[in-house]
C-alpha positions as CSV (number, residue, x, y, z in Angstrom):
1,I,216.2,84.9,157.7
2,G,217.1,81.2,158.0
3,P,215.9,77.7,158.3
4,K,216.3,77.5,162.0
5,W,214.9,79.4,165.0
6,K,218.4,80.3,166.3
7,D,219.0,82.0,162.9
8,V,215.9,84.2,163.3
9,V,216.9,85.1,166.9
10,S,220.5,85.9,165.9
11,R,219.4,88.1,163.1
12,C,217.0,90.0,165.4
13,I,219.7,90.5,167.9
14,K,222.3,91.6,165.3
15,G,219.9,94.0,163.6
16,H,218.6,95.3,166.9
17,Y,215.1,94.4,165.7
18,Q,212.3,94.5,168.2
19,P,209.4,93.0,166.3
20,L,205.9,93.4,167.5
21,L,205.0,90.1,165.8
22,L,207.3,87.5,164.6
23,L,206.0,84.6,162.6
24,Y,208.1,81.5,162.3
25,A,207.0,78.3,160.4
26,D,208.8,75.1,161.4
27,P,209.7,73.4,158.2
28,R,209.3,70.0,159.9
29,G,205.8,70.9,161.3
30,T,202.6,69.4,160.3
31,P,199.4,71.4,159.5
32,V,196.6,71.4,162.2
33,S,193.0,71.3,161.0
34,A,190.6,73.8,162.2
35,Q,188.4,71.1,163.9
36,D,191.5,69.7,165.7
37,L,192.4,73.4,166.8
38,A,188.9,74.1,168.2
39,S,189.0,71.1,170.3
40,R,192.4,72.0,171.8
41,L,191.4,75.7,172.7
42,D,190.4,76.3,176.2
43,L,188.0,79.4,175.8
44,H,187.2,79.6,179.5
45,H,190.4,81.7,180.0
46,Y,189.0,84.4,177.6
47,T,186.1,85.5,179.6
48,K,184.8,89.2,180.1
49,A,186.3,89.3,183.6
50,Y,189.7,88.5,182.2
51,Y,189.7,91.6,180.0
52,D,188.1,93.9,182.7
53,S,191.1,93.9,185.0
54,E,192.3,97.2,186.5
55,D,195.6,96.8,184.7
56,S,194.1,97.1,181.2
């Protein structure tokens, strides 16, 4: 679609796309190791009580 995020957004708007999942890789980004990612995640937010709400 394009090298910039605004190109992706413009293409979705012009094509009337409503993607369920849109993946975008920043060409200037750097990879994150699984070990680094695990230390950044806060798993306390993903408890059973979180999923047992009346809205779900």
